[in-house]
C-alpha positions in Angstrom: 21.1 0.8 -7.8 24.3 2.8 -7.9 23.5 3.9 -11.4 20.1 5.1 -10.3 21.7 7.1 -7.5 24.2 8.6 -9.8 21.4 9.5 -12.3 19.3 11.3 -9.6 22.2 13.0 -7.8 21.8 16.4 -9.5 18.0 16.5 -9.5 15.8 18.3 -7.0 13.5 16.3 -4.7 10.4 17.9 -6.4 11.7 16.7 -9.8 12.3 13.2 -8.4 8.8 13.1 -6.9 7.2 14.2 -10.2 9.1 11.5 -12.1 8.2 8.8 -9.6 4.5 9.7 -9.9 4.7 9.4 -13.7 6.9 6.3 -13.7 5.5 3.3 -15.5 3.9 0.9 -13.1 3.5 3.4 -10.2 -0.3 3.3 -10.4 -0.1 -0.5 -10.2 2.0 -0.3 -7.1 -0.4 2.1 -5.4 -3.4 0.0 -6.4 -1.7 -3.1 -5.0 -1.0 -1.3 -1.7 -4.7 -0.2 -1.5 -5.9 -3.7 -2.2 -3.6 -5.2 0.5 -4.7 -2.6 3.0 -8.4 -3.3 2.1 -7.8 -7.0 2.6 -6.2 -6.5 6.0 -9.0 -4.2 7.2 -11.7 -6.6 5.9 -10.1 -9.6 7.5 -10.0 -7.6 10.8 -13.7 -6.8 10.6 -14.4 -10.5 9.8 -12.6 -11.6 13.0 -14.5 -9.0 15.1 -17.8 -10.2 13.6 -16.9 -13.9 14.2 -16.0 -13.2 17.8 -19.2 -11.2 18.3 -21.3 -14.0 16.8 -19.5 -16.5 19.0 -20.2 -14.4 22.1 -23.8 -14.0 21.1 -24.3 -17.7 20.7 -22.6 -18.4 24.1 -19.6 -20.3 22.6 
């Protein structure tokens, strides 16, 4: 980590952002975050639907 900080010490933030965007595996990281977010939202909708069904059936 210290080596990475030393390597990026002289670079501008725009250069660092550009390099991060083109870093290997960055798309995989973004896709994983999207998938996890989608799973959380979907599970939330499933809970709401289950509660609505339970309420409709009088349970």
